[in-house]
C-alpha positions in Angstrom: 45.6 22.2 6.9 44.0 19.4 8.8 42.2 21.2 11.5 40.4 23.2 8.2 39.4 19.5 6.7 38.0 18.3 10.2 36.4 21.6 10.3 34.7 20.8 6.9 34.0 17.1 7.5 32.5 17.9 10.8 29.8 20.7 9.0 29.2 18.8 5.9 28.2 16.4 8.6 26.4 18.0 11.2 23.8 19.3 7.7 23.3 16.1 6.5 22.3 14.8 10.0 20.8 18.2 9.7 18.6 17.6 6.1 17.6 13.9 7.2 15.8 15.3 10.8 14.6 17.9 8.8 13.5 15.5 6.5 12.0 12.5 9.5 10.7 16.1 10.9 8.7 16.9 8.0 7.7 13.2 7.5 6.1 13.1 10.7 4.3 16.1 10.9 3.0 14.9 6.9 1.6 11.4 8.6 0.7 13.1 12.0 -1.6 16.0 10.0 -3.1 12.8 7.4 -3.7 10.7 10.5 -5.8 13.8 12.6 -7.7 14.1 9.6 -8.5 10.6 8.9 -9.8 10.6 12.6 -11.8 13.8 12.0 -13.6 12.6 9.2 -17.5 11.4 9.4 -17.4 7.9 7.1 -21.0 6.4 6.8 -22.5 3.4 7.0 -20.7 0.7 4.1 -20.8 -2.7 6.0 -21.6 -4.4 9.4 -19.2 -6.0 11.7 -21.3 -9.3 12.0 -20.6 -13.2 12.5 -23.4 -14.5 10.7 -24.1 -14.5 7.0 -26.8 -11.9 6.8 -26.1 -9.5 4.0 -29.0 -6.7 2.8 -29.4 -6.3 -1.2 -30.2 -2.2 -1.8 -31.8 -0.9 -5.2 -31.6 3.5 -6.1 -34.3 4.5 -8.0 -33.3 7.8 -9.7 -34.0 7.3 -13.2 -36.7 4.6 -14.8 -39.3 2.4 -14.4 -40.0 -0.7 -17.3 -37.8 -3.1 -15.8 -39.1 -2.2 -11.9 -42.0 -5.4 -12.4 -39.4 -8.1 -13.3 -36.8 -7.2 -9.8 -40.2 -7.4 -7.0 -41.2 -10.3 -9.3 -37.9 -11.9 -8.6 -37.6 -10.7 -4.4 -41.0 -12.6 -4.3 -39.9 -15.6 -6.1 -37.0 -16.0 -3.8 -38.7 -14.9 -0.7 -36.1 -11.6 -0.1 -37.4 -8.2 1.3 -34.6 -5.9 -0.2 -34.3 -1.8 0.1 -35.4 0.4 -2.1 -33.6 4.4 -2.0 -36.0 6.5 -3.9 -35.6 10.4 -5.1 -38.5 13.2 -5.1 -38.0 12.9 -9.1 -38.0 9.2 -9.4 -41.3 9.1 -6.8 -43.1 12.6 -8.1 -43.0 10.0 -12.3 -43.6 6.9 -10.4 -45.9 6.5 -7.1 -47.7 3.6 -8.2 -44.4 1.9 -8.5 -43.4 3.1 -5.5 -46.8 2.7 -3.4 -46.2 -1.2 -5.4 -42.7 -1.6 -3.5 -44.1 -0.8 -0.1 -46.7 -3.1 -0.1 -44.4 -5.5 -0.7 -43.0 -6.0 2.0 -39.5 -4.2 1.2 -38.0 -1.5 3.2 -38.4 2.3 1.7 -35.6 4.3 2.5 -34.4 8.4 1.3 -32.4 8.7 -1.4 -33.2 13.1 -1.5 -35.1 15.3 -3.4 -33.5 16.2 -7.3 -30.2 13.7 -6.4 -27.2 16.1 -5.9 -23.9 16.1 -4.9 -24.9 16.8 -1.4 -21.2 18.4 0.0 -21.6 21.0 -3.5 -24.7 23.0 -1.7 -25.7 24.1 1.3 -26.3 23.2 4.4 -29.0 24.6 4.4 -29.9 23.3 1.0 -29.1 19.5 2.5 -31.8 20.0 4.9 -34.4 20.5 1.9 -32.7 17.5 0.5 -33.1 15.4 3.4 -37.0 17.4 4.8 -38.5 16.6 1.2 -37.6 13.5 0.5 -38.4 12.9 4.2 -41.9 13.9 3.5 -42.4 12.9 0.0 -41.6 9.4 0.5 -44.5 9.0 3.7 -47.0 10.9 1.4 -46.6 8.5 -1.5 -46.1 5.4 -0.4 -46.8 5.3 4.1 -43.8 4.0 5.2 -41.9 6.2 7.6 -38.5 6.6 6.2 -34.4 5.5 8.5 -31.8 5.0 6.2 -30.4 7.7 3.9 -28.1 6.9 0.9 -25.9 9.9 -0.8 -26.7 10.5 -4.2 -23.5 9.7 -5.8 -22.2 7.9 -2.5 -20.5 11.2 -2.8 -20.2 12.8 1.2 -18.2 15.5 3.4 -18.2 15.7 7.3 -21.0 19.1 7.1 -23.7 16.2 5.0 -22.8 14.1 7.7 -23.5 15.8 10.1 -27.0 17.2 8.9 -28.2 13.6 8.3 -27.1 12.3 11.2 -27.9 16.0 13.4 -32.0 14.5 11.6 -31.5 11.0 12.9 -31.1 9.2 9.9 -28.5 6.1 9.4 -26.4 7.5 6.4 -25.8 4.6 4.6 -23.3 3.4 1.3 -22.6 0.0 -0.1 -19.4 -2.6 0.2 -20.5 -4.4 -3.3 -21.2 -2.1 -5.9 -22.7 -3.8 -9.4 -22.4 -1.1 -11.2 -25.2 -2.3 -13.0 -25.6 0.9 -13.9 -22.9 1.2 -16.9 -24.4 0.2 -20.1 -21.2 -1.7 -20.7 -21.4 -4.0 -18.0 -23.5 -7.6 -19.5 -25.3 -9.8 -16.7 -22.5 -11.9 -16.6 -20.5 -8.7 -14.8 -23.1 -8.1 -13.0 -22.8 -11.6 -11.4 -19.2 -12.0 -11.3 -17.9 -8.5 -9.6 -21.7 -9.3 -6.8 -20.8 -13.3 -6.1 -16.7 -13.1 -5.5 -17.1 -9.7 -3.4 -20.0 -11.9 -1.0 -19.2 -11.4 2.8 -21.2 -11.3 5.9 -22.4 -7.9 6.8 -22.2 -6.6 3.0 -24.5 -4.3 1.5 -25.4 -4.6 -1.8 -25.5 -1.9 -4.4 -28.5 -2.6 -7.9 -30.5 -0.1 -9.5 -34.1 0.0 -9.9 -34.0 0.2 -14.0 -30.7 -1.4 -14.9 -30.6 -2.6 -18.2 -29.7 -6.2 -16.7 -29.7 -6.1 -13.2 -33.1 -8.6 -12.9 -31.4 -11.3 -14.4 -28.4 -10.8 -12.8 -30.0 -11.4 -9.1 -32.0 -13.4 -10.6 -28.6 -15.6 -10.0 -27.0 -14.3 -7.6 -29.7 -14.2 -5.7 -29.6 -17.5 -5.3 -26.5 -18.4 -5.4 -26.0 -16.3 -2.3 -28.6 -17.9 -0.3 -26.5 -21.8 -1.2 -23.8 -20.3 0.4 -25.3 -20.5 3.6 -25.7 -16.3 3.5 -29.8 -15.0 4.4 -31.0 -11.4 2.8 -32.2 -9.1 5.6 -33.2 -4.9 4.9 -30.4 -3.0 5.3 -32.5 -1.7 8.9 -32.7 -5.1 10.2 -28.8 -6.2 8.9 -27.3 -2.5 10.6 -27.5 -1.7 14.8 -29.2 1.2 15.8 -29.1 3.4 18.4 -25.6 4.2 19.1 -22.8 2.9 17.3 -19.3 3.7 15.9 -17.9 3.2 12.5 -14.1 3.1 11.7 -12.4 4.5 8.6 -13.3 1.6 6.3 -17.3 2.2 7.0 -17.4 -0.8 9.2 -20.3 -0.1 11.7 -19.1 -1.9 15.1 -21.5 -4.4 16.6 -21.9 -1.9 20.1 -20.1 -2.5 23.4 -22.4 -3.8 25.9 -22.6 -1.1 29.2 -19.6 -1.4 31.8 -17.7 -4.6 28.9 -14.8 -2.8 27.9 -13.8 -5.1 25.4 -15.0 -9.1 23.6 -14.7 -12.3 26.7 -12.7 -14.8 26.5 -15.6 -17.4 25.5 -16.4 -14.9 22.4 -12.7 -14.6 21.6 -13.0 -18.6 20.9 -10.8 -18.8 23.8 
C-alpha cells in the first residue's frame, strides 16, 4: 500500500514537471519565433537618431488644395522649408500648386500614383506606383524626388524591398497631427504635436486639413522657441548606408573602422 502511494506520488510529480517543462518550452519557442519575425521585418524611417534639436514637418497631398496657399504663407512667414509628399491623383488636379510648392524651395517627395494599400497589390503594381509617381513629379515640378511615404502608412517586407530596390528612402513619421480628422480642432492638433516634439522627429500633416494652417502657425514658433530647427526630411535623415531599428529610428552610421562611440561621445 505504501509502495503504491509513493509510486502514485512520483507519477503525479513527473506529470507535473513534464507539463511545466512543456509550457516553458512552448513559451520559449513562441518567443523565439516572435524575435525572429521581428528581426526579419523591414522598417521605414520614422525618426532620426540625433542629439541636435532638428526636426522636419511634412505634408501629404492626396486630396484638395484650397488651404494649401495659407500653409505656404505660414511656412514662408517663419522661413521654414518643409517636405510635401505628392500623389499623382493630386498632381493631376493641381499641377500649378505643385509647381508653386517646388518653386518656394520646399522638398518634393513621392506618395504613389493612386494612393493604394501597397501590401494589397502585386510587386509589379508597386513598381508602377513608384515609377509613375516619380515621372509625374519630375514632369510637373522639375524636382527629382528621393523619398517615398507609404499611403495610409501601410507597408510590408515586399513593398519595402521594392522601394529600397529602386533607391528611394522609405519615410514615415513619429508625430501624427491627425489633422485630417474633422473631429480634431486646431487646439487638438497643436497639443498632439507640441507635446510630442523630440530631436529627429518627423511630423505628419496634410496640405488640406481644415485646421492645419492655423495649427502650424502656432506649432512652428513654439518649436523654434524651444530651440528646434526645421529642415526638410531629406536633410534630416542620413543618406547612403544606414540602419533602422524596430522602433523606426534611423541610426547614425558608424564611421569605417569604428565599432562603437568613443568616450568623448559618451561624455566620459
